[in-house]
N, C-alpha and C positions, 0 to 999 in steps of 0.2 A: 467112125470115121474117119479116113483117112486119106491123106494127099500124100504124093510124092513128086516132088519137084525136080527138074533134069533139064542139062540143054546148058548151066554156065560156064562160066573159062575167062579166060582171058582172052582180050579183041581189042585191036588198034583204032584209037579217035575216029570216027567217020567209018568205021566197020560195021557187021550185024550179026546178031545173035537170033534165035527162034530159041524159048525157052517152050518146056513142057512139063504138065502140069495132070497126075494121073486120079484118078478121084472113088475110094470104094466107100460101102459100107453104107450108103443114104441114095434118096429115089433124086441120084444128077439131076434129072432135067426139070425138077420142080425148085430147080435154088439158084440164084444169082451167084454167081463166082467172081472175087475178087483176086488178083496181082496184089502184092503191100512188093518195100521194098525197103531196106537198113542201113543206109550207109555206115560205116564204120564211126562210132562215137555218137551217133543220131538220134533219133526217135526215127519209129518204121509208120512211112506214109503210106498211102493208098495210092497204085499206079492207074488204075485201070477194072472197069468191070465188068459185066456182062452177062443178062438178063438170061432167065431160066431157058429162055428157046434160043435166044443167041442174035433178038432184035434189035435191043440196042446195048449200045456201050456207051461207057462213060471211062473219060482220062481228067489226070492231073494235065493242068497247065502246060509244065515244064513238057510234058510227051509227046502231048496233041501233034501233028500231022509228021510224027517219026515212030509210034508204037501203033501196035494193033494187035486188039485181042477177038478172039475167037475161040469156038469149043465145037466138039462134035460128040453130043447126046450120043452116038450109037454105041461111042468106045469108051465115055466118059472120063472125057479127056478138054484141060487145057490147054491155048498157045498164047505166046505171048512175042511177037515178032517185032524184034527191037532193031531199027535203021537210025543212019546216022549217029552213033553213039559219041557220048558225051564224055570225057575223065567224070564230070559228075555223077556218069548211072552206076560209076564202081558202088556195090553194095550186095547182100543179101536179098534175093526174091524167093518171096514165098505165097503160095497162092491160096486160096481157104475161103471156108465159109461156114456161116454157123457157129463162130467161135474156135474152129478148128483149122490150124495151118500142119504144114510139113515142115521139115525139117530146113527147107529151104537151099537154092543154089547159089553157088559165088558167082557175081560179073563182077569183072576187073576192067574196067577201061584207059589203057597205058598204052605209050608206044615205049 
């Protein structure tokens, strides 16, 4: 099972980024996938989860209305569209399921 996250970078407060996650090594369309993030010096928290077929999504209260999780089961990809980013969005973002996660992608929100 492998996940590879990409799309992170430096963005100003109020800006947007779209993260991508490429999955392989399992039947992708059978499983929900979760984006987590870990801010500097803090624990990893759940950001958003999407059901196997993409019908159902759940978000942390802190990102509701600003972040959108989506998936493409034909490409084994999961995405996280992040809008109106705040400085507290600075973190390493990970995607995963079944206890597996990638190496993460760094997002820095700063002016």
